[in-house]
PDB file of the backbone (N, CA, C, O) and the ligand in Angstrom, with CONECT records:
HET     ZN  A 101       1
ATOM      1  N   UNK A   1       6.603  15.917  -4.082  1.00  0.00           N
ATOM      2  CA  UNK A   1       6.606  14.458  -3.948  1.00  0.00           C
ATOM      3  C   UNK A   1       6.694  13.892  -2.575  1.00  0.00           C
ATOM      4  O   UNK A   1       7.489  14.383  -1.774  1.00  0.00           O
ATOM      5  N   UNK A   2       5.917  12.874  -2.245  1.00  0.00           N
ATOM      6  CA  UNK A   2       6.102  12.200  -0.974  1.00  0.00           C
ATOM      7  C   UNK A   2       6.564  10.833  -1.088  1.00  0.00           C
ATOM      8  O   UNK A   2       6.499  10.178  -2.129  1.00  0.00           O
ATOM      9  N   UNK A   3       7.063  10.394   0.084  1.00  0.00           N
ATOM     10  CA  UNK A   3       7.552   8.795   0.124  1.00  0.00           C
ATOM     11  C   UNK A   3       6.798   7.944   0.854  1.00  0.00           C
ATOM     12  O   UNK A   3       6.558   8.187   2.037  1.00  0.00           O
ATOM     13  N   UNK A   4       6.402   6.999   0.320  1.00  0.00           N
ATOM     14  CA  UNK A   4       5.834   5.814   1.533  1.00  0.00           C
ATOM     15  C   UNK A   4       6.453   4.783   1.040  1.00  0.00           C
ATOM     16  O   UNK A   4       6.874   4.777  -0.116  1.00  0.00           O
ATOM     17  N   UNK A   5       6.608   3.595   2.020  1.00  0.00           N
ATOM     18  CA  UNK A   5       7.282   2.308   1.697  1.00  0.00           C
ATOM     19  C   UNK A   5       6.204   1.254   1.680  1.00  0.00           C
ATOM     20  O   UNK A   5       5.148   1.272   2.314  1.00  0.00           O
ATOM     21  N   UNK A   6       6.685   0.256   0.778  1.00  0.00           N
ATOM     22  CA  UNK A   6       5.752  -0.897   0.709  1.00  0.00           C
ATOM     23  C   UNK A   6       4.890  -1.301   1.866  1.00  0.00           C
ATOM     24  O   UNK A   6       3.674  -1.494   1.870  1.00  0.00           O
ATOM     25  N   UNK A   7       5.922  -1.409   3.041  1.00  0.00           N
ATOM     26  CA  UNK A   7       5.203  -1.816   4.483  1.00  0.00           C
ATOM     27  C   UNK A   7       4.139  -0.803   4.773  1.00  0.00           C
ATOM     28  O   UNK A   7       3.018  -1.197   5.095  1.00  0.00           O
ATOM     29  N   UNK A   8       4.403   0.440   4.685  1.00  0.00           N
ATOM     30  CA  UNK A   8       3.520   1.551   5.143  1.00  0.00           C
ATOM     31  C   UNK A   8       2.139   1.283   4.388  1.00  0.00           C
ATOM     32  O   UNK A   8       1.050   1.585   4.875  1.00  0.00           O
ATOM     33  N   UNK A   9       2.307   0.703   3.188  1.00  0.00           N
ATOM     34  CA  UNK A   9       1.078   0.738   2.329  1.00  0.00           C
ATOM     35  C   UNK A   9       0.510  -0.714   2.354  1.00  0.00           C
ATOM     36  O   UNK A   9      -0.082  -1.130   1.359  1.00  0.00           O
ATOM     37  N   UNK A  10       0.669  -1.501   3.463  1.00  0.00           N
ATOM     38  CA  UNK A  10       0.210  -2.716   3.817  1.00  0.00           C
ATOM     39  C   UNK A  10       0.806  -3.806   2.972  1.00  0.00           C
ATOM     40  O   UNK A  10       0.193  -4.855   2.771  1.00  0.00           O
ATOM     41  N   UNK A  11       1.960  -3.572   2.493  1.00  0.00           N
ATOM     42  CA  UNK A  11       2.857  -4.479   1.713  1.00  0.00           C
ATOM     43  C   UNK A  11       3.983  -5.417   2.687  1.00  0.00           C
ATOM     44  O   UNK A  11       3.658  -5.834   3.798  1.00  0.00           O
ATOM     45  N   UNK A  12       5.065  -5.616   2.200  1.00  0.00           N
ATOM     46  CA  UNK A  12       5.958  -6.566   3.113  1.00  0.00           C
ATOM     47  C   UNK A  12       7.406  -6.215   3.103  1.00  0.00           C
ATOM     48  O   UNK A  12       8.218  -6.799   3.821  1.00  0.00           O
ATOM     49  N   UNK A  13       7.730  -5.231   2.260  1.00  0.00           N
ATOM     50  CA  UNK A  13       9.404  -4.840   2.116  1.00  0.00           C
ATOM     51  C   UNK A  13       9.413  -3.248   2.333  1.00  0.00           C
ATOM     52  O   UNK A  13       8.416  -2.561   2.556  1.00  0.00           O
ATOM     53  N   UNK A  14      10.576  -2.855   2.237  1.00  0.00           N
ATOM     54  CA  UNK A  14      11.004  -1.603   2.478  1.00  0.00           C
ATOM     55  C   UNK A  14      11.193  -0.669   1.251  1.00  0.00           C
ATOM     56  O   UNK A  14      11.674   0.464   1.290  1.00  0.00           O
ATOM     57  N   UNK A  15      10.719  -1.352   0.113  1.00  0.00           N
ATOM     58  CA  UNK A  15      10.529  -0.521  -1.217  1.00  0.00           C
ATOM     59  C   UNK A  15      10.057   0.779  -1.056  1.00  0.00           C
ATOM     60  O   UNK A  15       9.084   0.963  -0.324  1.00  0.00           O
ATOM     61  N   UNK A  16      10.683   1.860  -1.719  1.00  0.00           N
ATOM     62  CA  UNK A  16      10.010   3.172  -1.351  1.00  0.00           C
ATOM     63  C   UNK A  16       9.203   3.811  -2.798  1.00  0.00           C
ATOM     64  O   UNK A  16       9.749   3.846  -3.901  1.00  0.00           O
ATOM     65  N   UNK A  17       8.022   4.218  -2.562  1.00  0.00           N
ATOM     66  CA  UNK A  17       7.261   4.861  -3.757  1.00  0.00           C
ATOM     67  C   UNK A  17       7.352   6.291  -3.576  1.00  0.00           C
ATOM     68  O   UNK A  17       7.463   6.773  -2.449  1.00  0.00           O
ATOM     69  N   UNK A  18       7.304   7.105  -4.781  1.00  0.00           N
ATOM     70  CA  UNK A  18       7.155   8.533  -4.516  1.00  0.00           C
ATOM     71  C   UNK A  18       6.210   9.035  -5.530  1.00  0.00           C
ATOM     72  O   UNK A  18       6.319   8.802  -6.734  1.00  0.00           O
ATOM     73  N   UNK A  19       5.308   9.713  -5.002  1.00  0.00           N
ATOM     74  CA  UNK A  19       4.308  10.427  -5.779  1.00  0.00           C
ATOM     75  C   UNK A  19       3.768  11.600  -5.293  1.00  0.00           C
ATOM     76  O   UNK A  19       4.141  12.074  -4.220  1.00  0.00           O
ATOM     77  N   UNK A  20       2.776  12.197  -6.106  1.00  0.00           N
ATOM     78  CA  UNK A  20       2.355  13.492  -5.584  1.00  0.00           C
ATOM     79  C   UNK A  20       0.806  13.322  -4.938  1.00  0.00           C
ATOM     80  O   UNK A  20       0.259  14.165  -4.226  1.00  0.00           O
ATOM     81  N   UNK A  21       0.300  12.189  -5.303  1.00  0.00           N
ATOM     82  CA  UNK A  21      -1.038  12.029  -4.855  1.00  0.00           C
ATOM     83  C   UNK A  21      -1.185  10.571  -4.216  1.00  0.00           C
ATOM     84  O   UNK A  21      -0.675   9.553  -4.684  1.00  0.00           O
ATOM     85  N   UNK A  22      -2.005  10.653  -3.016  1.00  0.00           N
ATOM     86  CA  UNK A  22      -2.254   9.248  -2.490  1.00  0.00           C
ATOM     87  C   UNK A  22      -2.697   8.185  -3.447  1.00  0.00           C
ATOM     88  O   UNK A  22      -2.254   7.037  -3.406  1.00  0.00           O
ATOM     89  N   UNK A  23      -3.634   8.626  -4.356  1.00  0.00           N
ATOM     90  CA  UNK A  23      -4.185   7.499  -5.329  1.00  0.00           C
ATOM     91  C   UNK A  23      -2.926   7.098  -6.316  1.00  0.00           C
ATOM     92  O   UNK A  23      -2.907   5.929  -6.698  1.00  0.00           O
ATOM     93  N   UNK A  24      -2.046   7.833  -6.684  1.00  0.00           N
ATOM     94  CA  UNK A  24      -0.821   7.509  -7.420  1.00  0.00           C
ATOM     95  C   UNK A  24       0.121   6.689  -6.599  1.00  0.00           C
ATOM     96  O   UNK A  24       0.752   5.773  -7.127  1.00  0.00           O
ATOM     97  N   UNK A  25       0.226   6.930  -5.533  1.00  0.00           N
ATOM     98  CA  UNK A  25       1.224   6.050  -4.858  1.00  0.00           C
ATOM     99  C   UNK A  25       0.620   4.608  -4.345  1.00  0.00           C
ATOM    100  O   UNK A  25       1.328   3.638  -4.075  1.00  0.00           O
ATOM    101  N   UNK A  26      -0.636   4.634  -4.269  1.00  0.00           N
ATOM    102  CA  UNK A  26      -1.464   3.514  -4.017  1.00  0.00           C
ATOM    103  C   UNK A  26      -1.533   2.499  -5.243  1.00  0.00           C
ATOM    104  O   UNK A  26      -1.563   1.276  -5.105  1.00  0.00           O
ATOM    105  N   UNK A  27      -1.555   3.187  -6.486  1.00  0.00           N
ATOM    106  CA  UNK A  27      -1.507   2.558  -7.644  1.00  0.00           C
ATOM    107  C   UNK A  27      -0.213   2.004  -7.866  1.00  0.00           C
ATOM    108  O   UNK A  27      -0.166   0.908  -8.426  1.00  0.00           O
ATOM    109  N   UNK A  28       0.941   2.618  -7.497  1.00  0.00           N
ATOM    110  CA  UNK A  28       2.246   2.141  -7.525  1.00  0.00           C
ATOM    111  C   UNK A  28       2.530   0.906  -6.600  1.00  0.00           C
ATOM    112  O   UNK A  28       3.284   0.002  -6.960  1.00  0.00           O
ATOM    113  N   UNK A  29       1.869   0.914  -5.355  1.00  0.00           N
ATOM    114  CA  UNK A  29       2.070  -0.166  -4.573  1.00  0.00           C
ATOM    115  C   UNK A  29       1.419  -1.358  -4.957  1.00  0.00           C
ATOM    116  O   UNK A  29       1.818  -2.498  -4.719  1.00  0.00           O
ATOM    117  N   UNK A  30       0.415  -1.040  -5.553  1.00  0.00           N
ATOM    118  CA  UNK A  30      -0.569  -2.377  -6.443  1.00  0.00           C
ATOM    119  C   UNK A  30       0.242  -2.857  -7.330  1.00  0.00           C
ATOM    120  O   UNK A  30       0.515  -4.056  -7.269  1.00  0.00           O
ATOM    121  N   UNK A  31       0.792  -2.066  -8.316  1.00  0.00           N
ATOM    122  CA  UNK A  31       1.623  -2.688  -9.522  1.00  0.00           C
ATOM    123  C   UNK A  31       2.815  -3.306  -8.841  1.00  0.00           C
ATOM    124  O   UNK A  31       3.151  -4.335  -9.428  1.00  0.00           O
ATOM    125  N   UNK A  32       3.492  -3.050  -7.902  1.00  0.00           N
ATOM    126  CA  UNK A  32       4.664  -3.798  -7.136  1.00  0.00           C
ATOM    127  C   UNK A  32       4.003  -4.900  -6.540  1.00  0.00           C
ATOM    128  O   UNK A  32       4.572  -5.968  -6.765  1.00  0.00           O
ATOM    129  N   UNK A  33       2.949  -4.975  -5.830  1.00  0.00           N
ATOM    130  CA  UNK A  33       2.412  -6.089  -5.218  1.00  0.00           C
ATOM    131  C   UNK A  33       2.131  -7.120  -6.305  1.00  0.00           C
ATOM    132  O   UNK A  33       2.359  -8.306  -6.068  1.00  0.00           O
ATOM    133  N   UNK A  34       1.648  -6.732  -7.487  1.00  0.00           N
ATOM    134  CA  UNK A  34       1.302  -7.728  -8.520  1.00  0.00           C
ATOM    135  C   UNK A  34       2.618  -8.298  -9.031  1.00  0.00           C
ATOM    136  O   UNK A  34       2.644  -9.468  -9.413  1.00  0.00           O
ATOM    137  N   UNK A  35       3.545  -7.657  -9.057  1.00  0.00           N
ATOM    138  CA  UNK A  35       4.946  -8.297  -9.656  1.00  0.00           C
ATOM    139  C   UNK A  35       5.239  -9.115  -8.615  1.00  0.00           C
ATOM    140  O   UNK A  35       5.338 -10.303  -8.922  1.00  0.00           O
ATOM    141  N   UNK A  36       5.429  -8.796  -7.315  1.00  0.00           N
ATOM    142  CA  UNK A  36       5.743  -9.625  -6.101  1.00  0.00           C
ATOM    143  C   UNK A  36       4.809 -11.059  -6.200  1.00  0.00           C
ATOM    144  O   UNK A  36       5.185 -12.206  -5.961  1.00  0.00           O
ATOM    145  N   UNK A  37       3.721 -10.675  -6.553  1.00  0.00           N
ATOM    146  CA  UNK A  37       2.678 -11.883  -6.525  1.00  0.00           C
ATOM    147  C   UNK A  37       3.099 -12.815  -7.607  1.00  0.00           C
ATOM    148  O   UNK A  37       2.971 -14.021  -7.394  1.00  0.00           O
ATOM    149  N   UNK A  38       3.599 -12.395  -8.769  1.00  0.00           N
ATOM    150  CA  UNK A  38       3.948 -13.198  -9.804  1.00  0.00           C
ATOM    151  C   UNK A  38       5.273 -13.888  -9.536  1.00  0.00           C
ATOM    152  O   UNK A  38       5.557 -14.953 -10.083  1.00  0.00           O
ATOM    153  N   UNK A  39       6.040 -13.296  -8.726  1.00  0.00           N
ATOM    154  CA  UNK A  39       7.426 -13.727  -8.429  1.00  0.00           C
ATOM    155  C   UNK A  39       7.271 -14.766  -7.058  1.00  0.00           C
ATOM    156  O   UNK A  39       8.224 -15.291  -6.483  1.00  0.00           O
ATOM    157  N   UNK A  40       5.851 -14.919  -6.699  1.00  0.00           N
ATOM    158  CA  UNK A  40       5.347 -15.662  -5.526  1.00  0.00           C
ATOM    159  C   UNK A  40       6.298 -15.428  -4.207  1.00  0.00           C
ATOM    160  O   UNK A  40       6.798 -16.348  -3.559  1.00  0.00           O
ATOM    161  N   UNK A  41       6.438 -14.182  -3.959  1.00  0.00           N
ATOM    162  CA  UNK A  41       7.253 -13.680  -2.932  1.00  0.00           C
ATOM    163  C   UNK A  41       6.460 -14.038  -1.702  1.00  0.00           C
ATOM    164  O   UNK A  41       5.278 -13.695  -1.700  1.00  0.00           O
ATOM    165  N   UNK A  42       6.962 -14.708  -0.610  1.00  0.00           N
ATOM    166  CA  UNK A  42       5.978 -15.368   0.483  1.00  0.00           C
ATOM    167  C   UNK A  42       5.539 -14.315   1.242  1.00  0.00           C
ATOM    168  O   UNK A  42       4.355 -14.331   1.577  1.00  0.00           O
ATOM    169  N   UNK A  43       6.384 -13.208   1.661  1.00  0.00           N
ATOM    170  CA  UNK A  43       6.051 -12.168   2.609  1.00  0.00           C
ATOM    171  C   UNK A  43       4.823 -11.252   1.874  1.00  0.00           C
ATOM    172  O   UNK A  43       3.884 -10.877   2.575  1.00  0.00           O
ATOM    173  N   UNK A  44       4.867 -10.948   0.591  1.00  0.00           N
ATOM    174  CA  UNK A  44       4.077 -10.054  -0.090  1.00  0.00           C
ATOM    175  C   UNK A  44       2.732 -11.186  -0.123  1.00  0.00           C
ATOM    176  O   UNK A  44       1.604 -10.757   0.118  1.00  0.00           O
ATOM    177  N   UNK A  45       2.903 -12.321  -0.367  1.00  0.00           N
ATOM    178  CA  UNK A  45       1.630 -13.156  -0.580  1.00  0.00           C
ATOM    179  C   UNK A  45       0.787 -12.945   0.736  1.00  0.00           C
ATOM    180  O   UNK A  45      -0.396 -12.603   0.740  1.00  0.00           O
ATOM    181  N   UNK A  46       1.568 -13.199   1.871  1.00  0.00           N
ATOM    182  CA  UNK A  46       1.023 -13.167   3.182  1.00  0.00           C
ATOM    183  C   UNK A  46       0.240 -11.752   3.296  1.00  0.00           C
ATOM    184  O   UNK A  46      -0.968 -11.637   3.504  1.00  0.00           O
ATOM    185  N   UNK A  47       1.068 -10.816   3.139  1.00  0.00           N
ATOM    186  CA  UNK A  47       0.598  -9.342   3.233  1.00  0.00           C
ATOM    187  C   UNK A  47      -0.805  -9.030   2.475  1.00  0.00           C
ATOM    188  O   UNK A  47      -1.719  -8.381   2.984  1.00  0.00           O
ATOM    189  N   UNK A  48      -0.826  -9.671   1.009  1.00  0.00           N
ATOM    190  CA  UNK A  48      -1.913  -9.604   0.156  1.00  0.00           C
ATOM    191  C   UNK A  48      -3.155 -10.293   0.662  1.00  0.00           C
ATOM    192  O   UNK A  48      -4.287  -9.834   0.504  1.00  0.00           O
ATOM    193  N   UNK A  49      -2.899 -11.323   1.224  1.00  0.00           N
ATOM    194  CA  UNK A  49      -4.032 -12.276   1.936  1.00  0.00           C
ATOM    195  C   UNK A  49      -4.651 -11.407   3.024  1.00  0.00           C
ATOM    196  O   UNK A  49      -5.867 -11.383   3.214  1.00  0.00           O
ATOM    197  N   UNK A  50      -3.668 -10.604   3.819  1.00  0.00           N
ATOM    198  CA  UNK A  50      -4.447  -9.841   4.813  1.00  0.00           C
ATOM    199  C   UNK A  50      -5.460  -8.719   4.000  1.00  0.00           C
ATOM    200  O   UNK A  50      -6.677  -8.589   4.139  1.00  0.00           O
ATOM    201  N   UNK A  51      -4.710  -8.101   3.276  1.00  0.00           N
ATOM    202  CA  UNK A  51      -5.524  -7.016   2.389  1.00  0.00           C
ATOM    203  C   UNK A  51      -6.844  -7.625   1.871  1.00  0.00           C
ATOM    204  O   UNK A  51      -7.953  -7.103   1.985  1.00  0.00           O
ATOM    205  N   UNK A  52      -6.562  -8.804   1.286  1.00  0.00           N
ATOM    206  CA  UNK A  52      -7.745  -9.527   0.716  1.00  0.00           C
ATOM    207  C   UNK A  52      -8.881  -9.628   1.841  1.00  0.00           C
ATOM    208  O   UNK A  52     -10.031  -9.416   1.455  1.00  0.00           O
ATOM    209  N   UNK A  53      -8.692  -9.908   3.099  1.00  0.00           N
ATOM    210  CA  UNK A  53      -9.439 -10.159   4.136  1.00  0.00           C
ATOM    211  C   UNK A  53     -10.198  -8.715   4.373  1.00  0.00           C
ATOM    212  O   UNK A  53     -11.403  -8.607   4.601  1.00  0.00           O
ATOM    213  N   UNK A  54      -9.392  -7.782   4.288  1.00  0.00           N
ATOM    214  CA  UNK A  54      -9.810  -6.414   4.642  1.00  0.00           C
ATOM    215  C   UNK A  54     -10.818  -6.223   3.554  1.00  0.00           C
ATOM    216  O   UNK A  54     -11.925  -5.839   3.932  1.00  0.00           O
ATOM    217  N   UNK A  55     -10.634  -6.428   2.212  1.00  0.00           N
ATOM    218  CA  UNK A  55     -11.311  -6.056   1.250  1.00  0.00           C
ATOM    219  C   UNK A  55     -12.863  -6.620   1.311  1.00  0.00           C
ATOM    220  O   UNK A  55     -13.850  -6.076   0.816  1.00  0.00           O
ATOM    221  N   UNK A  56     -12.810  -7.881   2.066  1.00  0.00           N
ATOM    222  CA  UNK A  56     -14.175  -8.282   2.113  1.00  0.00           C
ATOM    223  C   UNK A  56     -15.115  -7.589   2.889  1.00  0.00           C
ATOM    224  O   UNK A  56     -16.316  -7.805   2.732  1.00  0.00           O
ATOM    225  N   UNK A  57     -14.640  -6.669   3.822  1.00  0.00           N
ATOM    226  CA  UNK A  57     -15.219  -5.795   4.723  1.00  0.00           C
ATOM    227  C   UNK A  57     -15.214  -4.358   4.144  1.00  0.00           C
ATOM    228  O   UNK A  57     -14.249  -3.691   4.516  1.00  0.00           O
ATOM    229  N   UNK A  58     -15.991  -3.806   3.404  1.00  0.00           N
ATOM    230  CA  UNK A  58     -16.064  -2.522   2.746  1.00  0.00           C
ATOM    231  C   UNK A  58     -15.997  -1.456   3.772  1.00  0.00           C
ATOM    232  O   UNK A  58     -15.564  -0.386   3.342  1.00  0.00           O
ATOM    233  N   UNK A  59     -16.311  -1.487   4.983  1.00  0.00           N
ATOM    234  CA  UNK A  59     -16.368  -0.512   5.818  1.00  0.00           C
ATOM    235  C   UNK A  59     -14.818  -0.207   6.443  1.00  0.00           C
ATOM    236  O   UNK A  59     -14.298   0.900   6.590  1.00  0.00           O
ATOM    237  N   UNK A  60     -14.259  -1.501   6.757  1.00  0.00           N
ATOM    238  CA  UNK A  60     -12.880  -1.734   7.362  1.00  0.00           C
ATOM    239  C   UNK A  60     -11.846  -1.359   6.314  1.00  0.00           C
ATOM    240  O   UNK A  60     -10.785  -0.834   6.651  1.00  0.00           O
ATOM    241  N   UNK A  61     -12.146  -1.627   5.026  1.00  0.00           N
ATOM    242  CA  UNK A  61     -11.212  -1.330   3.808  1.00  0.00           C
ATOM    243  C   UNK A  61     -11.257   0.247   3.660  1.00  0.00           C
ATOM    244  O   UNK A  61     -10.210   0.853   3.429  1.00  0.00           O
ATOM    245  N   UNK A  62     -12.443   0.904   3.788  1.00  0.00           N
ATOM    246  CA  UNK A  62     -12.600   2.332   3.597  1.00  0.00           C
ATOM    247  C   UNK A  62     -11.857   2.869   4.775  1.00  0.00           C
ATOM    248  O   UNK A  62     -11.153   3.843   4.510  1.00  0.00           O
ATOM    249  N   UNK A  63     -11.848   2.444   6.067  1.00  0.00           N
ATOM    250  CA  UNK A  63     -11.145   3.077   7.034  1.00  0.00           C
ATOM    251  C   UNK A  63      -9.661   2.894   6.784  1.00  0.00           C
ATOM    252  O   UNK A  63      -8.901   3.853   6.913  1.00  0.00           O
ATOM    253  N   UNK A  64      -9.238   1.732   6.440  1.00  0.00           N
ATOM    254  CA  UNK A  64      -7.917   1.676   6.074  1.00  0.00           C
ATOM    255  C   UNK A  64      -7.390   2.666   5.082  1.00  0.00           C
ATOM    256  O   UNK A  64      -6.358   3.301   5.299  1.00  0.00           O
ATOM    257  N   UNK A  65      -8.201   2.812   3.843  1.00  0.00           N
ATOM    258  CA  UNK A  65      -7.762   3.618   3.043  1.00  0.00           C
ATOM    259  C   UNK A  65      -7.855   5.125   3.469  1.00  0.00           C
ATOM    260  O   UNK A  65      -6.973   5.883   3.067  1.00  0.00           O
ATOM    261  N   UNK A  66      -8.729   5.541   4.150  1.00  0.00           N
ATOM    262  CA  UNK A  66      -8.857   6.804   4.651  1.00  0.00           C
ATOM    263  C   UNK A  66      -7.692   7.188   5.609  1.00  0.00           C
ATOM    264  O   UNK A  66      -7.190   8.308   5.517  1.00  0.00           O
ATOM    265  N   UNK A  67      -7.209   6.203   6.610  1.00  0.00           N
ATOM    266  CA  UNK A  67      -6.221   6.300   7.469  1.00  0.00           C
ATOM    267  C   UNK A  67      -4.892   6.515   6.667  1.00  0.00           C
ATOM    268  O   UNK A  67      -4.155   7.472   6.906  1.00  0.00           O
ATOM    269  N   UNK A  68      -4.607   5.535   5.660  1.00  0.00           N
ATOM    270  CA  UNK A  68      -3.506   5.743   4.926  1.00  0.00           C
ATOM    271  C   UNK A  68      -3.145   6.930   4.169  1.00  0.00           C
ATOM    272  O   UNK A  68      -2.010   7.394   4.056  1.00  0.00           O
ATOM    273  N   UNK A  69      -4.408   7.455   3.574  1.00  0.00           N
ATOM    274  CA  UNK A  69      -4.475   8.810   2.887  1.00  0.00           C
ATOM    275  C   UNK A  69      -4.258   9.911   3.551  1.00  0.00           C
ATOM    276  O   UNK A  69      -3.750  10.920   3.062  1.00  0.00           O
ATOM    277  N   UNK A  70      -4.732   9.748   5.018  1.00  0.00           N
ATOM    278  CA  UNK A  70      -4.323  10.848   6.093  1.00  0.00           C
ATOM    279  C   UNK A  70      -2.794  10.743   6.210  1.00  0.00           C
ATOM    280  O   UNK A  70      -2.092  11.749   6.114  1.00  0.00           O
ATOM    281  N   UNK A  71      -2.271   9.484   6.423  1.00  0.00           N
ATOM    282  CA  UNK A  71      -0.918   9.509   6.780  1.00  0.00           C
ATOM    283  C   UNK A  71      -0.031   9.997   5.502  1.00  0.00           C
ATOM    284  O   UNK A  71       1.020  10.603   5.708  1.00  0.00           O
ATOM    285  N   UNK A  72      -0.428   9.749   4.320  1.00  0.00           N
ATOM    286  CA  UNK A  72       0.112  10.282   3.282  1.00  0.00           C
ATOM    287  C   UNK A  72       0.257  11.716   3.330  1.00  0.00           C
ATOM    288  O   UNK A  72       1.331  12.276   3.111  1.00  0.00           O
ATOM    289  N   UNK A  73      -1.006  12.420   3.667  1.00  0.00           N
ATOM    290  CA  UNK A  73      -1.095  13.749   3.504  1.00  0.00           C
ATOM    291  C   UNK A  73      -0.474  14.643   4.696  1.00  0.00           C
ATOM    292  O   UNK A  73      -0.308  15.860   4.612  1.00  0.00           O
ATOM    293  N   UNK A  74      -0.185  13.916   5.723  1.00  0.00           N
ATOM    294  CA  UNK A  74       0.699  14.484   6.832  1.00  0.00           C
ATOM    295  C   UNK A  74       2.116  14.327   6.602  1.00  0.00           C
ATOM    296  O   UNK A  74       2.893  14.862   7.392  1.00  0.00           O
ATOM    297  N   UNK A  75       2.565  13.644   5.594  1.00  0.00           N
ATOM    298  CA  UNK A  75       4.072  13.461   5.348  1.00  0.00           C
ATOM    299  C   UNK A  75       4.715  14.727   4.867  1.00  0.00           C
ATOM    300  O   UNK A  75       4.043  15.375   4.065  1.00  0.00           O
ATOM    301  N   UNK A  76       5.834  15.180   5.189  1.00  0.00           N
ATOM    302  CA  UNK A  76       6.286  16.335   4.669  1.00  0.00           C
ATOM    303  C   UNK A  76       6.780  16.074   3.124  1.00  0.00           C
ATOM    304  O   UNK A  76       7.294  15.004   2.796  1.00  0.00           O
ATOM    305  N   UNK A  77       6.588  17.077   2.282  1.00  0.00           N
ATOM    306  CA  UNK A  77       6.997  17.093   0.993  1.00  0.00           C
ATOM    307  C   UNK A  77       8.458  16.611   0.772  1.00  0.00           C
ATOM    308  O   UNK A  77       9.104  16.975   1.754  1.00  0.00           O
ATOM    309  N   UNK A  78       9.162  16.015  -0.013  1.00  0.00           N
ATOM    310  CA  UNK A  78      10.416  15.661  -0.233  1.00  0.00           C
ATOM    311  C   UNK A  78      11.031  15.992  -1.486  1.00  0.00           C
ATOM    312  O   UNK A  78      12.198  15.669  -1.706  1.00  0.00           O
TER     313      UNK A  78
HETATM  314 ZN    ZN A 101       7.135  -4.775  -1.356  1.00  0.00          ZN2+
END
């Protein structure tokens, strides 16, 4: 298992997610983001707006994703 925080995954808080694959952790952070969206948490709404801007540019989104995946892969197992 590896650990990444909401912030590390483009979010806005220090909540930790633990998973064995990047796809899994990305999904957990997405679920958390949607919860925060429903609670209208301002910090997360801002972070999501930024991500949404990124998603408009597939090349940049891909680079972001690859970058985060590498960060995940480089983390020590815990
Ligand atoms: Zn968060």
